[in-house]
Kinemage of the C-alpha trace (Angstrom):
@kinemage 1
@onewidth
@group {chain A} dominant
@subgroup {mainchain}
@vectorlist {calphas} color= white
{ca unk a 1} P -0.059 -0.026 -0.031
{ca unk a 2} L 1.109 3.837 -0.942
{ca unk a 3} L -0.390 6.590 0.078
{ca unk a 4} L 0.279 10.261 -1.836
{ca unk a 5} L -1.207 13.611 -1.122
{ca unk a 6} L -0.462 16.161 -3.167
{ca unk a 7} L -1.178 19.676 -1.025
{ca unk a 8} L -1.259 21.765 -4.291
{ca unk a 9} L -4.242 19.938 -5.987
{ca unk a 10} L -5.827 18.844 -2.867
{ca unk a 11} L -5.723 15.432 -4.054
{ca unk a 12} L -5.047 12.080 -1.962
{ca unk a 13} L -4.653 8.821 -3.527
{ca unk a 14} L -4.340 5.193 -1.609
{ca unk a 15} L -2.589 2.808 -3.746
{ca unk a 16} L -3.254 -1.003 -3.065
{ca unk a 17} L -1.659 -2.358 -6.121
{ca unk a 18} L 1.433 -2.476 -7.851
{ca unk a 19} L 2.700 0.817 -10.219
{ca unk a 20} L 1.607 0.694 -13.357
{ca unk a 21} L -1.777 -1.205 -12.714
{ca unk a 22} L -4.494 -0.033 -14.763
{ca unk a 23} L -7.557 1.023 -13.505
{ca unk a 24} L -10.720 -0.856 -15.841
{ca unk a 25} L -13.653 0.696 -13.666
{ca unk a 26} L -14.009 3.676 -11.600
{ca unk a 27} L -17.257 3.967 -9.021
{ca unk a 28} L -17.860 7.254 -7.146
{ca unk a 29} L -18.228 6.063 -3.269
{ca unk a 30} L -19.364 9.306 -2.221
{ca unk a 31} L -18.963 12.926 -3.841
{ca unk a 32} L -15.257 13.720 -4.080
{ca unk a 33} L -14.277 9.989 -3.244
{ca unk a 34} L -13.760 7.060 -6.203
{ca unk a 35} L -12.698 3.564 -6.227
{ca unk a 36} L -10.442 2.219 -8.893
{ca unk a 37} L -11.036 -1.408 -9.747
{ca unk a 38} L -8.759 -3.348 -12.104
{ca unk a 39} L -10.271 -5.942 -14.876
{ca unk a 40} L -10.490 -8.668 -12.222
{ca unk a 41} L -12.837 -6.376 -10.248
{ca unk a 42} L -10.288 -5.889 -7.466
{ca unk a 43} L -9.646 -2.976 -6.189
{ca unk a 44} L -6.327 -0.875 -6.746
{ca unk a 45} L -6.969 2.564 -5.160
{ca unk a 46} L -8.947 5.192 -3.697
{ca unk a 47} L -8.986 8.805 -4.827
{ca unk a 48} L -10.118 11.751 -2.702
{ca unk a 49} L -10.565 15.076 -4.251
{ca unk a 50} L -10.551 18.260 -2.146
{ca unk a 51} L -9.036 15.837 0.549
{ca unk a 52} L -8.480 18.491 3.361
{ca unk a 53} L -12.337 19.425 2.907
{ca unk a 54} L -13.635 15.901 2.893
{ca unk a 55} L -11.437 14.718 5.369
{ca unk a 56} L -10.872 17.916 7.645
{ca unk a 57} L -8.022 20.363 7.618
{ca unk a 58} L -5.306 17.999 9.080
{ca unk a 59} L -4.656 15.028 7.017
{ca unk a 60} L -3.884 12.216 9.029
{ca unk a 61} L -3.650 8.338 9.007
{ca unk a 62} L -3.949 5.932 11.460
{ca unk a 63} L -2.487 2.337 10.769
{ca unk a 64} L -3.203 -0.563 12.654
{ca unk a 65} L -0.093 -1.933 14.606
{ca unk a 66} L 1.332 -4.667 13.274
{ca unk a 67} L 1.455 -7.545 15.834
{ca unk a 68} L 5.066 -9.671 16.331
{ca unk a 69} L 5.340 -12.877 14.778
């Protein structure tokens, strides 16, 4: 997973697939939030337009802690 934020365009993208994977379908989840799927229907990314407006002024992520193996 890779997360990118472009503050100039206020655009957030969360990648779940390898770089270069092409989207075959995009579905609008809610205005400004779009999910991209590959040709097999697997979620490959989520785009958030006007991210600071949708997510609040502070862009912050909390990821679950990994348990020790």
